[in-house]
N, C-alpha and C positions, 0 to 999 in steps of 0.2 A: 553657202551656195543656195540660190533661189530657183525653185522649180515652178515655173509659171502656171502649168496646168495641175500641179500637185504641190501646193504651197507648203504643206506641213511635212512633206518627206524630208528626212535628214535633220529634223529638229531634235533637240535633246530629249532623252528619256531617262527619268530618274528612277532609282530603285531603292527599296527599303524592305525591312522585314527579314524573312528567312533567306538564306543563300539559295541560289538556283539548285544546288545539289541536294539541299535539305527540304525544299519546298514540297508540300503536299497539295497546295492550292494556290491560286493567284487572284489578285484583284487589279484591274485596270482602272486607274483613277483619272478623271477628266475635269480639268479646271474650268472656271467661268471666264467670261469676257474681262479683259484687263488684268487678269491674274496670271499665274504661271505654275509650272509643275511643282515647284517647291511649296507653294501655298496648299495645294490639294494633298500632296503626299504627307504633309504634316499631320493630316488626320489619321495616318497609319499608327501614330503613337497613341492616339486616343482609342482607336478601334482594337488594336492589339491582335492577339491570336497567334499561337505557336504554330509554325509551319506554313505561314502564308507569305508569298512573295508579292510585294506591292510594286506596280509599275505605273509611272505617271508621264505620259508624253506631254510635250509643250507645243502650244500653237504658235505658228509664225506670227510675229507682231502681237502676241498675247490675245488673239481673237480667232476663234475657229471659223467663223463666217461673219460677213460684214453687217448684215441687217438683222432685224428682229426675227426670231424663229417663227413668227406669224406671217412673215412675208412669203410670197410665192417661192417655191423651192428653187426655181431657176435663178432667182435674184441672189441667192446665197451660194452659187457655184463660182469657182470650183472648190471653195473652202469646205462646204458640207461634204462633198464626195471625197475630198482629200482626207478629211478627219475620219470619215467612216473607213477609209482605206487603212489608216494608221491602226484603228482598232482591229481590223481583220488581220493585219500583218502581225500584231502583237499576239493575238489568239493563236495564229498559226505557229509563230515562233515558240511560244510557251508549250504548245503541243508537240512540236517536232524536236525541240532541243531539250526540253525538260520533262516530257512525257506527262504533261498535265492536260487532261481532257477538258473540253468546254464545260462539262458538268461540274468541274471544280474551279471554274473561272468566273469571278464576279465582275460586273461592270458597275462603277460608281461615278456619278457626276454631280456637280453643282452648277445650277443656272445653265449657261450654254452647254456645259458638260453633261448635265442631266438630260437635256434635250437630245444630245448625241447618244447617250447610253440607251434611252428609250428607242430612238430612231434605229440604231444598229440592231437591237434585239428584235424589233418589229419587222425590219427588212431582212433579217437573217435568222428567222425563228428556229429554235431547237432548244434542248434542255441546257441551260446555263446554271452555274452555281447560284447566281442571284443577279438581280438588277436593282440598283439603288438610284432613284431619281430624286434629288433634293432640289426643289424649286425649279421645275422644268416640265416640259410637255413634248408631245410628238411635233415634228417640224412640218410646217406648211401653212398656207393661207387657210385651208380647210383640211380636216382629217376625218375620214370615215373608214369603217371596217373594210370596205371594198378596196381600199388602197393597199391592203396587206393580204398575205396568204400564208398558210403553213401553221405549225403548232409550236408553242413554247413549252409544251409537254410538262406542265407543272412547275416551271421555273418560279421561284419566289421573287416577286417584284414588289419593292417598297416605293411608294410615291408619297412624298411629304411636301407640303407647301403652306404658306400663309393664305388666309381667306382674302387678303387685301394686298398681295404682292404687287408692287408697282410695275413689274416686268412680265409677270406670268398670270394671265387671266384664270380665275378659278374654273370657269367653264372648260377651258382647254385642259386643265389638270384632270378634271373629272372625265372628260372625253377620253383622254389618254389612258387613264386607269381602266375605263370600261373596255376600250379596244384591246388592251393587253390581256384583260380577263377573257375576252371573247377569243383571243388567240391561244388560250389554254394556260395562261400564267396563273399562279396563286398570288393574287394581288392583296397587298395591305395598303390602304389609303389613309393618310392622316392629314387633316386640315387643321391648322393652328390659328386660332383667332388672334388677329393683330400682331402676328409674329414679325412681319417685315421680310426682307430678302436676306435671309441668313440661315444658319444651321442651329438646331436646338438639341438639348440633351436627350429628349425623347426619341429623336431620330437616331442618335448614336446608340441608344439602348436597343432599338429594333435592329440596327445594323449588326451590333455585336451578337445578338441572339441568332440571327440568320447565318452569320459567318460561323458561329460556333457549330450550328447544325451542318453546314457545308464541310467543315473540318472533321466533324465526327463521321460524316459519310465517306470522306476521303480516307479515313483510317480503317473503315469497315471492310 
């Protein structure tokens, strides 16, 4: 069924990792343009972590929003708002039905998904388990700190990207990391020379480390 004003509502959501009854933490995983939920949730096998529930929603037509993330925000509606709504609903569902607070929920995205992970956290700031933005940046023709308000309250935010990514300008990556830091996140920024538009082992190492800390905190 197609929801014209909310195109991503009702799309598949894949699940991996711990069972809902056993989960102590959760990660919402957001795929890139042209990919699907199965692509991004495959990373759960690499990240690992006992007690973490992985959830990967799928975009209608394999695209969260139609144009570049650098386009004016209104050009990417209603896809952008619909995608942010999916994230909000998943966070609420995990909290209400599985008693997992946002402090134990991580957002992870690649490319379009990375842009959404940053955008959601910046637009709905509070303490999250972590935010992992792999090859992405905040959404909009321009971004400034004045566009956002509130506090991320020490949320670990990892931002990783190539210095010459064909889709993600380095300047926007750095602006995004600076804004997240100004909103109170604990930001780790890694720029990889000549990497291309992909995910590298060093990023996985950082994700595993931060997820390990999140799980330790959930046990404490």
